[in-house]
N, C-alpha and C positions, 0 to 999 in steps of 0.2 A: 525559581520560576513561580509566578503567581498567575492565577486565572480566576475569573468570576463570571457569573451570569446575573443579568439584571432582568427582573420580571416586567414584561410589558402588559400583558393581559392573559387571561385564561391559562393555557399551557404554552404560551409564547414568551421567549426569553431572547436577550441578546447576550452573546458570549464574548469576552474580551480577555486578552492576556497581555503580558509584558510588551509585546511588539506594538500594541495599540490597535491592531486590526480587530474588526468586529465580525461576528458570524451569527446569522439567525438560527435559533433553535426552536423546534416546534414538535408537534405530536400528530399522530394520525386522528382523523375525525372520530373513529370508533372508540377512541379513549377520551374523547373531548377536546382534541386539539383542532387546530385550524389548517393543519398541513402547510405552515408558512416558514418552514426552516428545516434544518437537518435534525434528525433524531439523534440523541446522544451517542448511541452505538454506531450509527453511520459515520459520525465524526472520528470514532475510535478506528474504524476501517480505513478512513481517509488518512488518518494520522499514521497508521501502519504503512499503508502504501506510499505515502509521501516520505516517510522517514527512510525506508529502504530505497525508494526511488532516487532520492538525492545522493545517498551513498553510491549506488551503483553508477549513476550518471557521472558523478565526479571521478570515481575510479576508472571508468571506461574512457574518460577524457584524458586522464593522466597516462593511460595506457595507449593513447593516441588512436583510439578506435574511432572510425568515421561514421558516426550515427547520423541518420536522417530523421528518425523517429524513435520514440521510446514510451513505453506505457507500462504501468504496474497496476494490476488489479488484485483485489482481495475479495474472496468469497468466504463468509464465515457461516457456519451451521450453528443454529441456536437450540438450546433445550426447549422443549414444549412446555414445561411448567415454569412458573415464576421462581426465580428472577430472570428466566430465559437467557442465561449466560451463553457465551460462545462455547461450543463443545469441540470444535476443531476449525481450522482455516486453511485455505490455499492461497498462496501468494503466486501470481503469474507474472513473469517478466516478458514483455514483447519487445524485442530489440530488432530494429531495422537500420540498415547501413550498408556500406560498401566494404566488402572483405572483413567483416567483423569476425574476430577469432573466438571460437567457442571457449577456449581455455581462459582468455581474458574475461568473458562473461561469467564463467563459473567462479573464477577467483574473486571478481567483484561481488558476486552474490555471497560468496563465502565470507569475505571480509565484513560485508553488511550484517550478515546473519550472526557472525561469531564475535565480531569486535566493535562495530560502530553503531548500529541501530538500537537505541535504547528501547524503542517500542517493541521490537522483535525480542530483545533479551528479556523484557518483562513478560511478555505473552507466552514465550516458550516454557516459562516456569509453571504455567497453569493449563495450557492446551497444547495439543500437537499441531504444529505448522508444517505444511507440505510446501515446498518451494519448486516451482516448475518454470521452465523457460522455453522461448521459441525465438530463433534467430532467422530473420528474413533478409534476403539480398535485395537491395533497392534496384529496380530496373529503371532505365532511362525515361520510361513513359509515365512515371508517377506510380507504378504498381510495385509490388514486392513478391518475391518468390521465397517460399519456405525452404530453408537450408537445413535446419537441425532443430529438433526439440528434444527436451529431456527433463530430468529432475535432478536438483542439487541434493546430494546425500552427504551429510557431514562425515568426515573420516572416522570419527569416534563413535558412530552409531552401528 
């Protein structure tokens, strides 16, 4: 895998990788940026969310779960001093569908966390990751009712 950034001006760059897609990178005005793109650590959070989301969605589809909406969010706490690394992160899976089985959701999260998601595998070596989930039952009127929420705890912890 190869990736690069190309400087545009100031603290503005365009990032590109093997797929050929481009993403704008920028910085906050208080550090001299123009706020015209993702900050690099924001992309790391998006990468983590995307990596595990793709795994979980694929596994739930294979388990024939009837999803109507799915979202994965990442909240990362940062150190106050430079280099302001992440100190911990919470990944939250919001699963909405009809008759979604909690065991299927837990297994999908487990497989992503322990087997498939390289972003998660790398980050768990340096910071604690907490994995939370909420399952909603889709109602016929476009709303959803919370059915279950919880936390994935690996069996070896």
